[in-house]
NULUMFI-378933 format. One line per field, with one value per residue (C-alpha): x, y, z; residue in one letter. Coordinates in pm, whole numbers, plus 50000, padded with zeros to 5 digits. Example, Ala and Ser with C-alpha at 12.3 -4.5 7.8 and 13.67 -1.06 7.14 Angstrom:
# residues 2
px <- [51230,51367]
py <- [49550,49894]
pz <- [50780,50714]
r <- [A,S]
END
This chain:
# residues 395
px <- [50026,50169,50189,50135,50419,50284,50322,50686,50754,50538,50774,51133,51024,50868,51164,51460,51405,51252,51603,51797,51612,51621,51964,51984,51764,51998,52307,52146,52018,51683,51409,51394,51022,51113,51331,50999,50746,51019,51067,50656,50638,50931,50715,50398,50137,50280,50610,50787,50919,50773,50434,50410,50025,49872,49564,49842,50024,49707,49576,49980,49950,49647,49827,50113,49822,49722,50107,50186,49821,49960,50264,50128,49923,50244,50393,50094,50207,49906,50193,50386,50065,49983,50299,50268,49855,49877,50062,50019,49624,49549,49817,49681,49334,49405,49633,49429,49123,49348,49544,49166,48982,49328,49318,48914,48977,49257,49048,48730,48986,49111,48741,48655,48316,48326,48375,48652,48862,48795,48927,49209,49274,49280,49505,49759,49675,49882,50271,50425,50550,50840,50997,50969,51109,51411,51493,51449,51707,51948,51966,51932,51665,51348,51382,51365,51133,51029,51075,50835,50576,50594,50572,50257,50123,50161,50007,49696,49706,49703,49422,49188,49322,49184,48868,48862,48913,48577,48370,48513,48300,47991,47965,48060,47780,47522,47523,47564,47235,47244,46922,47084,46887,46976,47333,47373,47185,47442,47720,47602,47522,47867,48063,47862,47977,48308,48268,48160,48462,48705,48548,48585,48943,49033,48841,48869,49151,49326,49355,49335,49617,49878,49802,49826,50120,50274,50152,50310,50695,50717,50725,51103,51011,51100,50938,50565,50601,50642,50388,50166,50182,50122,49829,49660,49754,49572,49307,49178,49214,48944,48738,48695,48604,48365,48157,48207,48176,48526,48787,49128,49334,49141,49130,49501,49579,49334,49530,49860,49740,49617,49939,50141,50064,50149,50430,50570,50433,50811,50873,50620,50694,51066,50959,50684,50892,51089,50757,50591,50887,50856,50520,50543,50739,50525,50286,50490,50558,50223,50124,50386,50243,49930,50121,50116,50414,50295,50042,50428,50455,50070,49951,50285,50090,49842,50108,50279,49973,49894,50290,50269,50010,50203,50545,50393,50074,50137,50430,50286,50023,50237,50448,50149,50015,50373,50430,50079,50166,50524,50763,51114,51195,51440,51201,50893,51117,51175,50766,50705,50977,50881,50549,50618,50544,50291,50341,50180,49828,49791,49835,49611,49351,49392,49397,49062,48906,48991,48786,48513,48517,48526,48923,48953,49244,49392,49342,49524,49819,49840,49846,50116,50361,50262,50377,50690,50829,50745,50951,51230,51234,51172,51549,51634,51335,51495,51862,51646,51496,51843,51983,51687,51683,52040,52014,51948,51586,51499,51469]
py <- [50001,50366,50565,50927,51137,51487,51624,51568,51690,52046,52080,51968,52216,52462,52477,52424,52662,52877,52896,52911,53177,53376,53355,53491,53768,53850,53821,54116,54339,54228,54118,53758,53785,53819,53491,53297,53447,53399,52984,52966,53143,52840,52556,52718,52582,52921,52796,52530,52233,51960,52159,52124,52017,52410,52236,52091,52400,52629,52411,52459,52840,52840,52755,52980,53280,53141,53127,53462,53643,53468,53617,53951,53947,53840,54136,54400,54683,54880,55093,55153,55212,55515,55687,55764,55732,56134,56036,55685,55652,55936,55907,55531,55574,55853,55699,55347,55558,55749,55417,55224,55552,55569,55216,55184,55490,55298,54998,55184,55260,54963,54791,54669,54688,54875,54608,54468,54790,54905,54584,54590,54957,54801,54533,54834,55034,54842,54810,54483,54469,54167,54407,54743,54562,54429,54793,54994,54722,54780,55136,55056,55302,55099,55253,55597,55872,55772,55402,55395,55601,55371,55048,55246,55341,54957,54850,55029,54916,54569,54594,54772,54445,54249,54391,54378,53980,53982,54226,54161,53798,53944,54231,53925,53711,53950,53961,54178,54333,54360,54396,54672,54566,54224,54268,54503,54267,53996,54195,54333,53973,53878,54149,54080,53728,53853,54040,53805,53585,53858,53936,53543,53565,53881,53792,53397,53329,53614,53407,53031,53091,53226,53004,52685,52812,52825,52462,52356,52541,52364,52043,52150,52022,52246,52017,52021,52415,52464,52223,52384,52724,52611,52381,52730,52917,52645,52572,52909,52996,52661,52760,53137,52979,52700,52817,53202,53232,53463,53365,53141,53478,53652,53414,53333,53762,53753,53436,53588,53899,53749,53602,53912,54050,53721,53663,53364,53596,53625,53278,53194,53400,53269,52877,52974,53163,52854,52677,53000,53127,52838,52793,53158,53095,52841,53073,53317,53017,52925,53292,53292,52957,53151,53450,53448,53681,53699,53966,54180,54137,54165,54442,54683,54991,54860,54708,55037,55245,55017,55030,55391,55409,55230,55380,55752,55771,55627,55799,56155,56077,55998,56280,56501,56352,56398,56740,56837,56645,56872,56643,56712,56597,56319,56139,56197,56103,55798,55676,55753,55490,55248,55255,55252,54862,54594,54282,53960,54121,54217,53902,53741,53966,53936,53537,53582,53777,53554,53255,53515,53554,53935,53928,53788,53621,53891,54147,53896,53896,54277,54310,54063,54176,54561,54410,54199,54526,54723,54523,54514,54906,54957,54962,55242,55437,55426,55535,55828,55916,55913,56135,56400,56412,56471,56797,57126,57245,57498,57852]
pz <- [50024,49907,50185,50126,50217,50088,50453,50500,50144,50211,50522,50381,50090,50257,50551,50335,50048,50314,50473,50145,49991,50360,50388,50025,50121,50446,50227,50001,50292,50301,50494,50537,50470,50115,50104,50268,49998,49743,49849,49848,49469,49379,49510,49415,49080,48894,48807,48663,48881,49186,49345,49708,49839,49875,50074,50307,50294,50391,50712,50817,50778,50985,51251,51170,51196,51567,51658,51511,51624,52002,51981,51900,52217,52419,52293,52351,52617,52716,52911,52578,52390,52664,52656,52272,52283,52152,51831,51763,51843,51600,51350,51295,51247,50989,50836,50777,50667,50414,50242,50270,50078,49839,49816,49706,49460,49291,49279,49132,48858,48777,48780,49109,49273,49590,49815,49684,49649,50028,50128,49911,50073,50426,50324,50250,50551,50821,50794,50886,51274,51189,50916,51131,51415,51212,51099,51419,51546,51279,51388,51742,51752,51974,52262,52079,52067,51723,51765,52051,51845,51546,51762,51945,51580,51494,51800,51705,51327,51507,51689,51421,51171,51479,51501,51090,51136,51329,51101,50759,50763,50904,50634,50347,50448,50375,50072,49767,49890,50256,50488,50692,51009,50988,50916,51213,51447,51311,51415,51724,51821,51712,51878,52213,52155,52161,52399,52638,52531,52637,52936,53035,52941,53109,53476,53459,53222,53402,53727,53557,53336,53529,53816,53567,53431,53784,53803,53481,53575,53905,53729,53628,53304,53021,52766,52978,53000,52631,52568,52792,52685,52285,52469,52551,52274,52054,52286,52359,51976,51940,52198,52053,51746,51831,52128,52075,51713,51705,51437,51595,51529,51815,52033,52019,52025,52351,52503,52449,52581,52924,52986,52872,53223,53413,53624,53355,53028,52954,52989,52801,52527,52540,52515,52243,52018,51796,51729,51635,51442,51199,51163,51085,50816,50711,50692,50452,50249,50189,50070,49846,49664,49583,49432,49069,49023,48604,48762,48727,48405,48302,48520,48617,48605,48844,49054,49070,49137,49471,49569,49521,49808,50022,50004,49905,50017,50389,50437,50317,50550,50842,50788,50783,51099,51317,51188,51337,51653,51635,51634,51466,51164,51184,51400,51176,50860,51066,51131,50779,50679,50912,50782,50430,50362,50443,50545,50810,50866,50498,50392,50681,50550,50190,50248,50430,50128,49889,50115,50149,49800,49799,49679,49337,49274,49037,49363,49643,49346,49317,49715,49725,49486,49595,49961,49831,49629,49941,50204,49919,49915,50249,50342,50086,50178,50526,50395,50172,50542,50739,50467,50458,50846,50841,50599,50772,50801,50460,50657]
r <- [M,P,H,D,D,S,L,I,L,T,L,V,G,G,F,V,L,A,F,V,F,G,M,L,A,L,R,L,K,L,S,P,L,V,G,Y,L,L,A,G,V,V,V,G,P,F,T,P,G,W,V,A,D,T,G,L,A,G,Q,L,A,E,V,G,V,I,L,L,M,F,G,V,G,L,H,F,S,P,A,D,L,L,R,V,R,K,V,A,V,P,G,A,V,A,Q,I,A,L,A,T,V,L,G,W,G,V,G,R,L,L,G,M,G,D,A,E,A,A,L,M,G,L,C,L,S,V,A,S,T,V,V,L,L,R,A,L,E,E,R,K,A,V,K,S,E,A,G,Q,V,A,V,G,W,L,I,V,E,D,L,V,M,V,M,A,L,V,I,V,P,L,L,A,S,A,G,A,T,P,N,L,G,A,V,G,L,K,I,G,T,T,L,L,S,V,G,V,F,V,A,L,M,L,L,V,G,G,R,V,L,P,W,L,L,V,R,I,A,H,T,R,S,R,E,L,F,T,L,G,V,L,A,I,A,L,G,I,A,Y,L,A,Y,A,V,F,G,A,S,F,A,L,G,A,F,I,A,G,L,V,L,N,G,T,P,L,G,H,N,A,A,E,R,S,L,P,L,R,D,A,F,A,V,L,F,F,V,S,V,G,M,L,F,D,W,T,V,L,I,E,Q,P,G,A,V,A,A,V,L,A,I,I,V,V,G,K,S,V,A,A,L,A,I,T,S,V,A,K,M,E,R,G,P,S,L,M,I,A,A,S,L,A,Q,I,G,E,F,S,F,I,L,A,S,V,G,V,K,L,Q,I,L,S,R,P,T,H,D,L,I,L,A,A,A,L,L,S,I,V,L,N,P,F,V,F,K,L,A,D,R,L,G,R,Q,P,A,A,A]
END
């Protein structure tokens, strides 16, 4: 009886090629994300040669999303956000609104419907935390004023995307001609259910989970502690989905948020990091597998327009907002450069859009093409920002 080796082949192909292309990207001073995405393109159905099992890759990617969101929750710092709230909160909300409107406008010009164009704009509005932190760490600027504002800005963007992952499926289920009353009732019911879940997690989970982690830690078994952290992340994600009608991603985010404030939260983050990174890589590889690279040749104008929203539109918006907040030019330019790219949340939301049949495959490819190019260009945007920041201000 022949045995099905598609799982092991998908894992081997994904990890090996992700490592090779990730190393090449680093040697070229690019984000490893570029390498992971290109590894997916190589084993995807749109390039010749061996094709990985897209179904399995998609399921592994779901685990990657859950662990990514768990990590976002573990590193979410309300204190950091409160310190920079006067700039980060209005700045992030205004920039998301502007990028969404610009994306909607470009989408309409390209012949998309309102819903597809708006969702594309929303996908373009949120920057990658992975790319941002790497760029700030290279400049030793994570603890600087600009670094803290940029991180706080992304925290707000992440929170908006978490809510979008709850609301977008509800709007999609309403159909092309929704009954506003029925849609409002459904959204209200779901938000109430999600609110009950969040309240239970904060009140009950905030007591039970720390106690549970301490009990596991007393076993002095590193393996059991790591397994316990992962069981909490995946178990709560499933509970949110199966019982409260929320997404896996939201459940994992709340689980991370609850553990973040516990004495063992930092230890939990460290223990889950290796597996989280591994499945996150598979997530990016699976995104690359869905990318039809021929869009770069067939629609260069559309790719350039979408890329301009990310690199130029978002940067100008950030500069305008930080100028109103009376920040100095150097920090303002660094914040603008930090936000001139898109990444993991854009991929997650775009994948949801395709599943819900809001986004077409060509639009999904446009977003991925622009994301890849924005991540590649981001180091050069930072260099330009550094150069402009050193120039004396005009009299």
